[in-house]
N, C-alpha and C positions, 0 to 999 in steps of 0.2 A: 385566692387559695395559695398556700405556700408550696413551693416546689420541694418534693421529698428528696431530690437528688442534689441538694445543696451540701457541699462538703469542702473541706480545705485540707491540703497536705503541705506542711511546712517542714523544711529541712534546715538544720543548723549544725555547723561544724563545732564540735566540742573540744577537739584537740587534734593532734597530728594523725591519730589512728582511730578516732571515734567521732560519730555524728549522732544527732538526735532527729527523729521524725515524729511530728505531731499530726494526728488525723483528728479533725473535728467535724461533726455533723453526722447525719444518718448514713449508715452503711448502704451502699448501692453498688451496682456493677461498675459504673464509671469510677467510683471511689476506690474500689478494689483494684481496678486496673492501674489507677494512679499510684497506689501503694506498691504494686508489683513493679512498675517502672522505677520508682525510687529505690527499691531494694536492688534491682539489677544495676542501676546507676552507681549506687554507693558501694556495693560489694564487688561487682565485676569491673566497672570502669575506674572508680577511685581507689578500690582495694582497701576500704576501711576494714579493720579487724573487728570492730564492735559498733553496733547501731542500736540505740535505745529507741524503742517504739512506744509512744504514748497514744492512747485512743480515748477521746472524749465523745462518746456516741450514745444516743438514746436507744439504739438498736438499728433496725433497717430491714432490707429485703433479703430473702434467702439467696436470691441469685447473685447478690454481691458477695456472699460468703463462700460460694462454691469454688 
């Protein structure tokens, strides 16, 4: 049986003031927390002005989207 909590969060620097975040896999609570961590890291710590978010997901659990 496949684990429904399989996901990947990849961050790539696009320029001096912008980055890209790619989320792949089903949305779950752990995945949502990983996205939250990336947002805080990119905006608060690195102070990027723009972050492009791409999501490749078939859907997922409601608790991951809350």
